[in-house]
Residue frames as a rotation matrix with the C-alpha (Angstrom) as fourth column:
MET 1
-0.054 0.970 0.237 235.65
0.968 -0.007 0.251 158.66
0.245 0.243 -0.939 87.12
ARG 2
0.545 0.245 -0.802 236.30
0.588 -0.793 0.157 161.91
-0.597 -0.557 -0.577 88.91
ARG 3
-0.543 -0.837 0.066 238.77
0.617 -0.345 0.708 162.99
-0.569 0.425 0.703 86.23
SER 4
-0.282 0.485 0.828 235.92
0.883 -0.205 0.422 164.27
0.374 0.850 -0.371 84.09
ALA 5
0.545 0.594 -0.592 234.95
0.795 -0.591 0.138 166.97
-0.268 -0.545 -0.794 86.58
LEU 6
-0.076 -0.662 -0.746 237.95
0.273 -0.733 0.623 169.15
-0.959 -0.157 0.236 85.85
PRO 7
-0.894 -0.263 0.363 237.84
0.408 -0.143 0.902 169.06
-0.185 0.954 0.235 82.03
ALA 8
-0.109 0.935 0.337 234.09
0.901 -0.050 0.431 169.59
0.420 0.350 -0.837 81.98
GLY 9
0.520 0.322 -0.791 234.27
0.733 -0.644 0.220 172.39
-0.438 -0.694 -0.571 84.52
VAL 10
-0.411 -0.759 -0.505 237.11
0.282 -0.632 0.722 174.17
-0.867 0.154 0.474 82.77
VAL 11
-0.831 0.139 0.539 235.46
0.541 -0.029 0.841 173.93
0.132 0.990 -0.051 79.37
ALA 12
0.183 0.982 -0.055 232.14
0.956 -0.165 0.242 175.10
0.229 -0.097 -0.969 80.81
ALA 13
0.307 -0.098 -0.947 233.70
0.564 -0.782 0.264 178.15
-0.766 -0.615 -0.185 82.41
VAL 14
-0.717 -0.662 -0.218 235.53
0.184 -0.482 0.857 179.17
-0.673 0.574 0.467 79.24
LEU 15
-0.790 0.408 0.458 232.64
0.547 0.130 0.827 178.56
0.278 0.904 -0.325 76.89
ALA 16
0.017 0.876 -0.482 229.96
0.951 -0.163 -0.263 180.16
-0.310 -0.454 -0.836 79.04
ALA 17
-0.038 -0.092 -0.995 231.23
0.088 -0.992 0.088 183.67
-0.995 -0.085 0.046 78.35
ALA 18
-0.905 -0.382 -0.187 231.91
-0.151 -0.123 0.981 182.99
-0.397 0.916 0.053 74.66
VAL 19
-0.644 0.730 0.230 228.50
0.736 0.507 0.449 181.45
0.212 0.458 -0.863 74.06
ALA 20
0.087 0.683 -0.725 226.74
0.755 -0.520 -0.400 184.24
-0.650 -0.513 -0.561 75.93
VAL 21
-0.375 -0.300 -0.877 228.34
-0.253 -0.877 0.408 186.79
-0.892 0.375 0.252 73.62
GLY 22
-0.998 -0.059 0.020 227.58
-0.001 0.328 0.945 184.71
-0.062 0.943 -0.327 70.54
TRP 23
-0.384 0.923 0.028 223.95
0.923 0.384 0.016 184.18
0.004 0.032 -0.999 71.46
THR 24
0.069 0.395 -0.916 223.46
0.447 -0.833 -0.326 187.85
-0.892 -0.387 -0.234 72.29
VAL 25
-0.675 -0.376 -0.635 224.88
-0.373 -0.568 0.733 188.91
-0.636 0.732 0.243 68.92
ALA 26
-0.923 0.361 0.137 222.69
0.340 0.592 0.731 186.37
0.183 0.721 -0.669 67.10
ALA 27
-0.138 0.926 -0.352 219.62
0.940 0.010 -0.341 187.49
-0.313 -0.378 -0.871 69.01
ALA 28
-0.146 0.031 -0.989 220.31
0.074 -0.996 -0.042 191.13
-0.987 -0.079 0.143 68.27
ALA 29
-0.858 -0.228 -0.461 220.44
-0.427 -0.183 0.885 190.26
-0.286 0.956 0.060 64.59
GLY 30
0.120 0.989 -0.081 217.06
-0.936 0.086 -0.341 188.54
-0.331 0.117 0.936 64.77
ASP 31
-0.770 -0.540 -0.341 218.56
-0.625 0.747 0.227 185.07
0.132 0.388 -0.912 64.34
GLU 32
-0.758 0.501 -0.417 215.79
0.292 0.833 0.470 182.60
0.583 0.234 -0.778 63.45
GLY 33
0.189 0.965 0.180 213.14
0.293 -0.230 0.928 184.80
0.937 -0.123 -0.327 64.96
SER 34
0.052 -0.209 -0.977 215.00
0.998 0.056 0.041 185.54
0.046 -0.976 0.211 68.20
SER 35
0.453 0.041 0.891 215.13
0.138 -0.990 -0.024 189.02
0.881 0.134 -0.454 69.67
PRO 36
-0.577 -0.770 0.273 217.13
-0.143 -0.233 -0.962 190.64
0.804 -0.594 0.024 72.48
ALA 37
-0.356 0.511 0.782 214.05
-0.926 -0.308 -0.220 190.52
0.128 -0.802 0.583 74.72
ALA 38
0.536 0.631 -0.561 213.21
-0.607 0.750 0.264 186.87
0.588 0.199 0.784 73.98
VAL 39
-0.637 -0.707 0.309 214.62
-0.714 0.389 -0.582 185.29
0.291 -0.591 -0.752 77.13
PRO 40
-0.244 0.568 -0.786 213.13
0.035 0.815 0.578 181.83
0.969 0.114 -0.218 77.83
SER 41
0.394 0.449 0.802 211.17
-0.818 -0.225 0.529 181.25
0.418 -0.865 0.278 81.03
ALA 42
-0.428 -0.619 0.658 212.32
-0.875 0.467 -0.129 178.81
-0.227 -0.631 -0.742 83.69
ASP 43
-0.083 0.482 0.872 209.69
-0.150 0.859 -0.489 176.25
-0.985 -0.172 0.001 82.64
SER 44
0.488 0.226 -0.843 210.29
-0.818 -0.219 -0.532 176.61
-0.305 0.949 0.078 78.91
ALA 45
0.974 -0.169 0.151 211.50
0.215 0.901 -0.377 173.84
-0.072 0.399 0.914 76.62
ASP 46
0.502 -0.831 0.239 214.69
-0.141 -0.352 -0.925 175.83
0.853 0.431 -0.294 76.07
ALA 47
0.016 -0.475 0.880 215.54
-0.958 -0.259 -0.122 175.93
0.286 -0.841 -0.459 79.78
GLY 48
0.665 0.319 0.676 214.40
-0.562 0.810 0.170 172.35
-0.493 -0.492 0.717 80.40
PHE 49
0.933 -0.356 -0.052 216.48
0.194 0.620 -0.760 170.98
0.303 0.699 0.648 77.56
ALA 50
0.233 -0.897 0.377 219.55
-0.446 -0.443 -0.778 172.92
0.864 0.013 -0.503 78.69
ARG 51
0.110 -0.148 0.983 219.24
-0.990 0.066 0.121 171.61
-0.083 -0.987 -0.139 82.25
ASP 52
0.750 0.308 0.586 218.44
-0.358 0.933 -0.033 168.00
-0.557 -0.185 0.810 81.40
MET 53
0.895 -0.442 -0.065 220.93
0.146 0.426 -0.893 167.60
0.422 0.790 0.445 78.57
ALA 54
0.176 -0.852 0.493 223.69
-0.767 -0.433 -0.475 169.06
0.618 -0.294 -0.730 80.74
VAL 55
0.186 -0.029 0.982 223.04
-0.828 0.534 0.173 166.26
-0.529 -0.845 0.075 83.25
HIS 56
0.938 0.223 0.267 222.76
-0.041 0.833 -0.551 163.65
-0.345 0.506 0.791 80.49
HIS 57
0.692 -0.720 -0.043 226.04
-0.192 -0.127 -0.973 164.80
0.696 0.682 -0.227 78.94
GLN 58
0.175 -0.671 0.720 227.89
-0.971 -0.238 0.015 164.80
0.161 -0.702 -0.693 82.24
GLN 59
0.522 0.035 0.852 227.32
-0.394 0.896 0.205 161.08
-0.756 -0.443 0.482 82.66
ALA 60
0.972 -0.183 0.151 228.60
0.220 0.457 -0.862 160.42
0.089 0.870 0.484 79.13
VAL 61
0.423 -0.857 0.296 231.75
-0.603 -0.509 -0.613 162.35
0.676 0.081 -0.732 79.99
GLU 62
0.149 -0.332 0.932 232.24
-0.930 0.273 0.246 160.35
-0.336 -0.903 -0.268 83.19
MET 63
0.783 0.237 0.575 231.57
-0.094 0.959 -0.267 157.05
-0.615 0.155 0.773 81.43
SER 64
0.896 -0.444 0.008 234.08
0.033 0.048 -0.998 157.86
0.443 0.895 0.058 78.72
TYR 65
0.163 -0.868 0.469 236.84
-0.862 -0.357 -0.361 158.73
0.481 -0.345 -0.806 81.17
VAL 66
0.371 0.021 0.928 236.19
-0.675 0.692 0.254 155.48
-0.637 -0.721 0.271 83.02
VAL 67
0.903 0.026 0.428 236.57
0.208 0.847 -0.490 153.26
-0.375 0.531 0.760 79.95
ARG 68
0.726 -0.688 -0.004 239.59
-0.403 -0.420 -0.813 155.19
0.557 0.591 -0.583 78.76
ASP 69
-0.101 -0.778 0.620 241.42
-0.987 -0.001 -0.162 153.86
0.126 -0.628 -0.768 81.81
ARG 70
0.243 0.292 0.925 240.01
-0.549 0.828 -0.117 150.32
-0.800 -0.480 0.361 81.54
THR 71
0.798 0.018 0.603 241.27
0.427 0.690 -0.585 149.38
-0.426 0.724 0.543 78.07
ASP 72
-0.241 -0.919 -0.311 244.36
0.080 -0.338 0.938 149.71
-0.967 0.201 0.155 75.89
ASP 73
-0.054 0.292 0.955 242.33
0.948 0.314 -0.042 149.52
-0.313 0.903 -0.294 72.67
GLU 74
-0.845 -0.412 -0.340 243.13
0.315 -0.899 0.305 152.71
-0.431 0.151 0.890 70.75
GLU 75
-0.678 0.658 0.328 239.88
0.277 -0.184 0.943 152.69
0.681 0.730 -0.058 68.76
VAL 76
0.301 0.814 -0.496 237.74
0.807 0.059 0.587 152.66
0.507 -0.577 -0.640 71.91
ARG 77
-0.132 -0.433 -0.892 240.01
0.844 -0.521 0.127 155.13
-0.520 -0.736 0.434 73.71
ARG 78
-0.962 -0.231 0.148 239.82
0.273 -0.760 0.590 157.54
-0.023 0.608 0.794 70.76
LEU 79
-0.261 0.946 0.193 236.02
0.407 -0.073 0.911 157.28
0.875 0.316 -0.366 70.59
ALA 80
0.322 0.377 -0.868 235.74
0.938 -0.006 0.345 157.79
0.125 -0.926 -0.356 74.35
TYR 81
-0.545 -0.605 -0.581 238.00
0.650 -0.742 0.164 160.85
-0.530 -0.288 0.798 74.19
ASP 82
-0.890 0.240 0.387 236.01
0.190 -0.577 0.794 162.35
0.414 0.781 0.468 71.31
ILE 83
0.088 0.984 -0.152 232.70
0.583 0.073 0.809 161.81
0.808 -0.160 -0.568 73.10
ALA 84
0.144 -0.080 -0.986 234.04
0.965 -0.210 0.158 163.23
-0.220 -0.974 0.047 76.35
GLN 85
-0.792 -0.531 -0.300 235.40
0.454 -0.842 0.291 166.36
-0.407 0.094 0.908 74.69
THR 86
-0.726 0.573 0.381 232.35
0.200 -0.355 0.913 166.96
0.658 0.739 0.143 72.48
GLN 87
0.233 0.923 -0.308 229.84
0.622 0.102 0.776 166.51
0.748 -0.372 -0.550 75.26
ALA 88
-0.100 -0.329 -0.939 231.86
0.917 -0.396 0.041 168.54
-0.386 -0.857 0.341 77.77
ASN 89
-0.963 -0.261 0.069 231.93
0.262 -0.846 0.464 171.39
-0.063 0.465 0.883 75.25
GLN 90
-0.415 0.885 0.214 228.21
0.185 -0.148 0.971 171.14
0.891 0.442 -0.103 74.58
ARG 91
0.226 0.455 -0.862 227.49
0.930 0.164 0.330 170.95
0.292 -0.875 -0.385 78.31
GLY 92
-0.582 -0.522 -0.624 229.42
0.675 -0.738 -0.012 174.17
-0.454 -0.428 0.781 78.75
MET 93
-0.902 0.306 0.305 227.27
0.037 -0.648 0.760 175.83
0.430 0.697 0.573 76.10
LEU 94
-0.017 0.968 -0.249 224.04
0.487 0.226 0.844 174.68
0.873 -0.107 -0.476 77.73
LEU 95
0.167 0.022 -0.986 225.09
0.977 -0.140 0.162 175.89
-0.134 -0.990 -0.045 81.17
GLY 96
-0.846 -0.514 -0.142 226.31
0.476 -0.848 0.235 179.12
-0.241 0.131 0.962 79.60
TRP 97
-0.552 0.730 0.404 222.87
0.154 -0.387 0.909 179.78
0.820 0.564 0.102 78.16
LEU 98
0.354 0.691 -0.630 221.26
0.776 0.159 0.610 179.23
0.522 -0.705 -0.480 81.55
ASP 99
-0.286 -0.534 -0.795 223.70
0.843 -0.535 0.056 181.74
-0.455 -0.654 0.604 83.03
LEU 100
-0.952 -0.086 0.293 222.93
0.251 -0.768 0.589 184.20
0.174 0.634 0.753 80.26
TRP 101
-0.218 0.964 0.151 219.20
0.159 -0.117 0.980 183.83
0.963 0.238 -0.128 80.82
GLU 102
-0.701 -0.132 0.701 219.70
-0.625 -0.359 -0.693 184.08
0.343 -0.924 0.170 84.60
LEU 103
0.479 0.854 -0.203 217.80
-0.692 0.510 0.511 180.82
0.540 -0.105 0.835 85.07
PRO 104
0.295 -0.348 0.890 218.46
-0.795 0.427 0.430 178.09
-0.530 -0.835 -0.150 87.66
LYS 105
-0.428 -0.565 -0.706 220.53
-0.841 0.535 0.082 175.08
0.331 0.628 -0.704 86.63
VAL 106
-0.962 0.222 -0.159 218.32
0.262 0.914 -0.309 172.74
0.077 -0.339 -0.938 88.67
SER 107
-0.433 0.888 0.155 214.56
-0.656 -0.428 0.622 172.41
0.619 0.168 0.768 88.84
ALA 108
-0.552 0.342 0.760 212.07
-0.642 0.407 -0.650 170.95
-0.532 -0.847 -0.006 91.31
ASP 109
0.537 0.774 -0.337 210.22
-0.806 0.352 -0.477 169.38
-0.250 0.527 0.812 88.37
PRO 110
0.434 -0.361 0.825 211.12
0.171 0.932 0.318 165.82
-0.884 0.003 0.467 87.31
PRO 111
-0.645 -0.730 -0.226 213.52
-0.143 -0.175 0.974 165.54
-0.751 0.660 0.009 84.34
MET 112
-0.967 0.135 0.215 212.00
0.238 0.192 0.952 165.97
0.087 0.972 -0.218 80.90
THR 113
-0.208 0.914 -0.348 208.82
0.579 -0.172 -0.797 167.61
-0.789 -0.367 -0.493 82.20
TRP 114
-0.255 0.030 -0.966 209.32
-0.506 -0.856 0.107 170.09
-0.824 0.516 0.234 79.34
MET 115
-0.868 -0.050 -0.494 208.77
-0.463 0.440 0.769 167.14
0.179 0.897 -0.405 76.96
GLY 116
0.111 0.992 0.053 205.57
-0.914 0.081 0.398 166.12
0.390 -0.092 0.916 78.72
MET 117
-0.024 -0.194 -0.981 207.22
-0.012 0.981 -0.194 163.08
1.000 0.007 -0.025 80.31
GLY 118
0.329 0.158 0.931 207.78
-0.835 -0.411 0.365 164.11
0.441 -0.898 -0.004 83.93
ASP 119
0.159 -0.234 0.959 207.90
-0.789 0.553 0.266 161.12
-0.593 -0.800 -0.097 86.27
ALA 120
0.920 0.256 0.296 207.71
-0.042 0.817 -0.576 158.80
-0.389 0.517 0.762 83.27
ALA 121
0.617 -0.746 -0.251 211.22
-0.619 -0.263 -0.740 159.84
0.486 0.612 -0.624 82.27
ALA 122
-0.199 -0.707 0.679 212.83
-0.960 0.280 0.011 157.88
-0.198 -0.649 -0.734 85.10
GLY 123
-0.186 0.068 -0.980 213.38
-0.541 0.826 0.160 154.23
0.820 0.560 -0.117 84.34
GLU 124
0.836 0.549 0.016 212.18
-0.353 0.515 0.781 151.38
0.421 -0.658 0.624 86.51
ASP 125
0.500 -0.732 -0.463 215.82
0.691 0.659 -0.297 150.37
0.523 -0.171 0.835 86.91
GLY 126
0.482 -0.275 -0.832 216.64
0.684 -0.475 0.554 153.65
-0.548 -0.836 -0.041 88.62
ALA 127
-0.505 -0.648 0.570 218.05
0.862 -0.412 0.295 155.51
0.044 0.640 0.767 85.60
LEU 128
-0.534 0.239 -0.811 217.39
0.271 -0.860 -0.432 159.24
-0.801 -0.450 0.394 85.87
MET 129
0.156 0.532 -0.832 216.45
-0.726 -0.509 -0.461 159.73
-0.669 0.676 0.307 82.21
PRO 130
0.938 0.254 0.238 216.03
-0.037 0.752 -0.659 157.52
-0.346 0.609 0.714 79.11
GLY 131
0.728 -0.681 -0.075 219.35
0.068 0.182 -0.981 156.07
0.682 0.709 0.179 78.00
MET 132
0.189 -0.696 0.692 221.22
-0.860 -0.458 -0.226 156.97
0.474 -0.553 -0.685 81.16
ALA 133
-0.256 -0.379 -0.889 223.17
0.094 0.906 -0.414 154.25
0.962 -0.190 -0.196 82.97
THR 134
0.858 0.511 -0.046 222.25
0.048 0.009 0.999 153.29
0.511 -0.860 -0.017 86.50
ASP 135
0.442 -0.707 0.552 224.65
-0.897 -0.337 0.286 153.63
-0.017 -0.622 -0.783 89.41
ALA 136
0.501 -0.211 0.840 225.07
-0.168 0.928 0.334 149.85
-0.849 -0.308 0.429 89.35
GLU 137
0.852 -0.171 0.494 226.00
0.522 0.338 -0.783 149.90
-0.033 0.925 0.377 85.67
MET 138
0.685 -0.644 0.341 228.52
-0.460 -0.745 -0.482 152.70
0.565 0.173 -0.807 86.21
ALA 139
0.367 -0.536 0.760 230.05
-0.812 0.214 0.543 150.72
-0.454 -0.816 -0.357 89.07
ARG 140
0.676 -0.080 0.732 230.22
0.245 0.962 -0.121 147.59
-0.695 0.262 0.670 86.91
LEU 141
0.894 -0.365 0.260 231.97
0.171 -0.258 -0.951 149.49
0.415 0.894 -0.168 84.10
ALA 142
0.488 -0.724 0.487 234.59
-0.818 -0.574 -0.035 150.65
0.305 -0.382 -0.872 86.59
ARG 143
0.346 -0.328 0.879 235.27
-0.539 0.697 0.472 147.02
-0.768 -0.637 0.064 87.57
LEU 144
0.848 0.041 0.528 235.64
0.344 0.716 -0.607 145.62
-0.403 0.697 0.593 84.05
SER 145
0.049 -0.857 -0.513 238.72
-0.466 -0.474 0.747 145.76
-0.883 0.202 -0.423 81.88
GLY 146
-0.822 -0.527 0.215 239.85
-0.052 0.446 0.893 144.93
-0.567 0.723 -0.394 78.36
ARG 147
-0.892 0.451 -0.008 237.36
0.072 0.159 0.985 143.55
0.446 0.878 -0.174 75.84
ARG 148
-0.247 0.844 -0.476 234.59
0.949 0.311 0.058 143.21
0.197 -0.437 -0.877 78.44
ALA 149
-0.254 0.109 -0.961 234.89
0.467 -0.856 -0.220 146.88
-0.847 -0.505 0.167 79.37
GLU 150
-0.942 -0.145 -0.302 234.87
-0.186 -0.525 0.830 147.88
-0.279 0.838 0.468 75.71
VAL 151
-0.693 0.720 -0.034 231.70
0.416 0.437 0.797 145.94
0.589 0.539 -0.603 74.90
PHE 152
-0.083 0.689 -0.720 229.89
0.987 -0.042 -0.154 147.12
-0.137 -0.724 -0.677 78.02
TYR 153
-0.490 -0.168 -0.855 230.86
0.196 -0.977 0.080 150.74
-0.849 -0.129 0.512 77.35
LEU 154
-0.987 0.095 -0.126 229.75
-0.145 -0.240 0.960 150.56
0.061 0.966 0.251 73.71
ARG 155
-0.415 0.889 -0.193 226.39
0.735 0.453 0.505 149.11
0.537 0.068 -0.841 74.77
LEU 156
-0.044 0.375 -0.926 225.89
0.856 -0.464 -0.228 151.69
-0.515 -0.803 -0.300 77.51
MET 157
-0.649 -0.275 -0.709 226.90
0.005 -0.934 0.358 154.57
-0.761 0.229 0.607 75.23
THR 158
-0.900 0.407 0.156 224.67
0.223 0.122 0.967 153.37
0.375 0.905 -0.200 72.41
ALA 159
-0.024 0.918 -0.396 221.68
0.959 0.133 0.251 153.41
0.283 -0.373 -0.884 74.77
HIS 160
-0.168 -0.130 -0.977 222.85
0.620 -0.785 -0.002 156.76
-0.767 -0.606 0.213 76.15
HIS 161
-0.947 -0.231 -0.226 223.03
-0.034 -0.624 0.781 158.26
-0.321 0.747 0.583 72.65
ARG 162
-0.580 0.801 0.149 219.57
0.592 0.288 0.753 156.94
0.560 0.525 -0.641 71.77
GLY 163
0.196 0.637 -0.746 218.17
0.962 -0.272 0.021 158.72
-0.190 -0.721 -0.666 74.82
GLY 164
-0.410 -0.447 -0.795 220.10
0.319 -0.887 0.334 161.86
-0.854 -0.117 0.507 73.93
VAL 165
-0.972 0.095 0.215 218.82
0.194 -0.191 0.962 161.83
0.133 0.977 0.168 70.35
HIS 166
-0.143 0.983 -0.117 215.24
0.897 0.179 0.405 161.51
0.418 -0.047 -0.907 71.63
MET 167
0.213 0.197 -0.957 215.70
0.760 -0.649 0.036 164.52
-0.614 -0.735 -0.288 73.89
ALA 168
-0.706 -0.556 -0.439 217.48
0.151 -0.724 0.674 166.59
-0.692 0.409 0.594 71.24
GLN 169
-0.761 0.514 0.395 214.68
0.501 0.080 0.862 165.89
0.411 0.854 -0.318 68.76
GLY 170
0.198 0.840 -0.504 212.27
0.980 -0.169 0.104 167.21
0.002 -0.515 -0.857 71.39
CYS 171
-0.109 -0.318 -0.942 214.22
0.381 -0.888 0.256 170.46
-0.918 -0.331 0.218 71.53
VAL 172
-0.956 -0.228 0.183 214.26
0.241 -0.257 0.936 170.74
-0.167 0.939 0.301 67.73
ARG 173
-0.331 0.918 0.217 210.46
0.753 0.119 0.647 170.59
0.568 0.377 -0.731 67.86
ALA 174
0.534 0.746 -0.397 209.83
0.798 -0.291 0.527 172.75
0.278 -0.599 -0.751 70.93
CYS 175
-0.155 -0.644 -0.749 212.76
0.784 -0.541 0.304 175.07
-0.601 -0.540 0.589 71.66
GLU 176
0.830 0.552 0.079 212.37
0.509 -0.692 -0.511 178.68
-0.227 0.465 -0.856 70.54
VAL 177
0.455 -0.750 -0.480 215.98
-0.446 -0.658 0.607 179.92
-0.771 -0.062 -0.634 70.63
GLY 178
0.880 -0.028 -0.475 217.45
-0.457 0.230 -0.860 179.42
0.133 0.973 0.189 67.18
ALA 179
-0.073 -0.995 -0.067 221.01
-0.871 0.096 -0.482 178.75
0.486 0.023 -0.874 68.37
GLU 180
-0.383 -0.021 0.923 219.78
-0.715 0.639 -0.282 176.08
-0.585 -0.769 -0.260 70.76
ARG 181
0.722 0.661 0.202 217.72
-0.343 0.596 -0.726 174.37
-0.601 0.455 0.657 68.05
ARG 182
0.608 -0.573 -0.550 220.80
-0.626 0.080 -0.776 174.30
0.488 0.816 -0.310 65.82
LEU 183
-0.441 -0.770 0.461 222.85
-0.893 0.325 -0.311 172.76
0.090 -0.549 -0.831 68.63
ALA 184
0.014 0.546 0.838 220.13
-0.528 0.716 -0.457 170.14
-0.849 -0.436 0.298 69.16
ARG 185
0.907 0.287 -0.307 220.08
-0.400 0.367 -0.840 169.29
-0.128 0.885 0.448 65.45
GLY 186
0.134 -0.949 -0.285 223.84
-0.798 0.067 -0.599 168.90
0.588 0.308 -0.748 65.54
MET 187
-0.421 -0.228 0.878 223.51
-0.806 0.538 -0.247 166.56
-0.416 -0.812 -0.410 68.51
VAL 188
0.582 0.712 0.393 221.02
-0.398 0.671 -0.626 164.39
-0.709 0.208 0.674 66.62
GLU 189
0.833 -0.277 -0.478 223.28
-0.439 0.194 -0.877 164.13
0.336 0.941 0.040 63.58
GLY 190
-0.123 -0.984 0.131 226.47
-0.862 0.041 -0.506 163.56
0.492 -0.175 -0.853 65.56
GLN 191
-0.360 -0.009 0.933 225.07
-0.759 0.585 -0.287 160.98
-0.543 -0.811 -0.217 67.95
GLU 192
0.772 0.616 0.155 223.24
-0.381 0.644 -0.663 159.04
-0.508 0.453 0.732 65.25
SER 193
0.549 -0.667 -0.504 226.54
-0.579 0.131 -0.805 158.84
0.603 0.733 -0.315 63.37
GLU 194
-0.458 -0.758 0.465 228.29
-0.858 0.240 -0.453 157.56
0.232 -0.607 -0.760 66.50
ILE 195
0.220 0.611 0.761 225.54
-0.663 0.666 -0.343 154.99
-0.716 -0.429 0.551 67.08
ARG 196
0.944 0.093 -0.317 226.28
-0.317 0.530 -0.786 153.56
0.095 0.843 0.530 63.63
LEU 197
0.086 -0.991 -0.102 230.00
-0.688 0.016 -0.726 153.60
0.721 0.133 -0.680 64.37
MET 198
-0.398 -0.230 0.888 229.51
-0.888 0.340 -0.310 151.80
-0.231 -0.912 -0.340 67.69
ALA 199
0.697 0.669 0.259 227.34
-0.543 0.728 -0.418 149.17
-0.468 0.151 0.871 66.03
GLY 200
0.711 -0.513 -0.482 230.28
-0.312 0.383 -0.869 148.31
0.630 0.768 0.112 63.79
MET 201
-0.304 -0.858 0.414 232.68
-0.779 -0.027 -0.627 148.28
0.549 -0.513 -0.660 66.73
LEU 202
0.026 0.403 0.915 230.40
-0.830 0.519 -0.205 145.93
-0.557 -0.754 0.348 68.66
LYS 203
0.923 0.341 -0.178 230.07
-0.376 0.704 -0.602 143.63
-0.079 0.623 0.778 65.65
ALA 204
0.295 -0.906 -0.304 233.86
-0.490 0.130 -0.862 143.50
0.820 0.403 -0.406 65.34
ARG 205
-0.627 -0.497 0.600 233.92
-0.753 0.191 -0.629 142.31
0.198 -0.847 -0.494 68.96
GLY 206
-0.784 0.341 -0.519 231.31
0.199 0.930 0.309 139.62
0.588 0.139 -0.797 68.40
ALA 207
-0.624 0.586 -0.517 228.58
0.587 -0.086 -0.805 141.59
-0.516 -0.806 -0.291 70.20
SER 208
-0.371 0.577 0.728 225.60
0.594 -0.455 0.663 143.77
0.714 0.678 -0.174 69.46
ALA 209
-0.798 0.157 0.582 223.77
-0.430 -0.825 -0.367 146.69
0.422 -0.543 0.726 71.05
ARG 210
-0.776 0.624 0.089 220.93
0.247 0.431 -0.868 146.10
-0.580 -0.651 -0.489 73.47
PRO 211
-0.356 0.726 0.588 217.48
0.908 0.119 0.403 145.98
0.223 0.677 -0.701 71.80
């Protein structure tokens, strides 16, 4: 589970500088209405999405590294690797934007306040944000192996992706930085595609996603 910290951290450090340069160039060119002076505020949707999705993604990375070591199934291991790499990269971009904007990576406000959810974002089961696994579920995944680990991971990740899609759609509607909206749209498309893929993988294992 701790393996994910190094890949995510390394990717974040490398991408932060690259993304900062890319966003600055796009802003200077007036990309989708942006301008060099248009830096989001700490309580903006842009900053809130970057902070919250970075946390959301980090759990997906951790979850994927856990299941990679709990099964020999190449299909699940390949999916887990792809999700871990994609979301570590995107997390690096989000944290890079916060660095560029000189905004804090944590906030005293509850998660998803920028979406008007606030305290309602946390689940009654203790999950930090919609779709996120609880500590108990993460611990259970680490105890399972083989087919049981595969099915539990696919169910957890399907729920995780649904929560991520909901949040990304919120950014598409409310974020003002063009590059961030494009990233959010890409997240929606990519994760919806993976939800369909995982539905097929669950069916092949005689299971289905949670309602």
